[in-house]
C-alpha positions as CSV (number, residue, x, y, z in Angstrom):
1,M,31.8,-16.3,76.7
2,T,28.8,-15.4,74.2
3,L,28.9,-12.0,72.2
4,R,26.8,-10.7,70.3
5,F,28.1,-8.7,66.9
6,R,25.7,-7.0,64.7
7,V,25.9,-8.0,60.8
8,L,24.7,-6.5,57.9
9,I,24.2,-8.5,54.8
10,E,23.0,-7.1,51.6
11,Q,22.7,-8.6,48.5
12,D,25.0,-7.2,45.6
13,E,24.7,-6.6,41.8
14,D,25.8,-10.3,40.9
15,G,23.2,-11.3,43.4
16,I,26.2,-12.2,46.5
17,F,25.1,-11.6,50.1
18,V,28.1,-9.5,51.5
19,A,27.8,-9.8,55.5
20,E,29.8,-6.9,57.3
21,C,30.3,-6.3,61.0
22,R,31.5,-3.7,61.7
23,N,32.4,-3.1,64.8
24,L,34.8,-5.4,63.3
25,P,36.8,-3.7,61.1
26,G,37.7,-5.3,57.5
27,C,35.7,-8.9,59.1
28,I,33.4,-9.4,55.9
29,S,32.4,-12.3,54.1
30,Q,30.4,-13.9,51.8
31,G,27.7,-16.6,50.1
32,K,25.7,-17.2,47.6
33,T,22.4,-17.2,49.5
34,R,22.1,-15.1,52.7
35,E,22.3,-18.4,55.0
36,E,25.6,-19.3,53.9
37,A,26.6,-15.3,54.0
38,L,25.8,-15.6,57.5
39,H,27.7,-18.7,58.4
40,N,30.5,-17.6,56.6
41,I,30.8,-14.1,58.5
42,R,30.2,-16.7,62.3
43,D,33.2,-18.0,61.0
44,A,34.9,-15.2,60.0
45,I,34.2,-13.2,63.2
46,E,35.7,-16.3,65.1
47,G,38.8,-16.1,63.4
48,Y,38.9,-11.8,64.2
49,L,38.2,-13.3,67.5
50,A,41.2,-15.5,68.0
51,S,43.5,-13.3,66.3
52,L,42.8,-10.8,69.2
53,E,43.1,-13.5,71.7
54,K,46.3,-14.8,70.3
55,H,48.2,-10.5,69.8
56,R,46.8,-9.7,73.2
57,E,44.2,-7.5,71.8
58,P,40.8,-6.1,73.6
59,I,38.3,-7.6,72.1
60,P,35.2,-4.8,71.2
61,P,32.0,-5.2,73.0
62,S,28.9,-7.0,72.1
63,V,26.2,-5.2,71.0
64,G,23.4,-4.8,72.5
65,E,19.9,-3.5,70.3
66,E,16.4,-2.9,70.3
67,I,14.1,-3.2,67.5
68,V,11.3,-0.1,67.1
69,E,8.4,-0.6,65.0
70,V,7.0,2.2,63.4
71,N,3.7,2.9,61.7
72,L,3.3,4.3,58.4
73,T,-0.7,6.0,58.7
């Protein structure tokens, strides 16, 4: 089964990339690069979901999203 979760990645004042999955409270990771942060948050999400399953807690629904383009004049 494949689930999709929205991940926000921001660069902090020290240049570290911080990744957060807001659908999973407290699921935050970081990396020196955007790619490393993405890899680390994927591992964190997998661990979070494994913990939910172990404790027989519900897994939040995956996210569907669309990108909307807007032209500025």
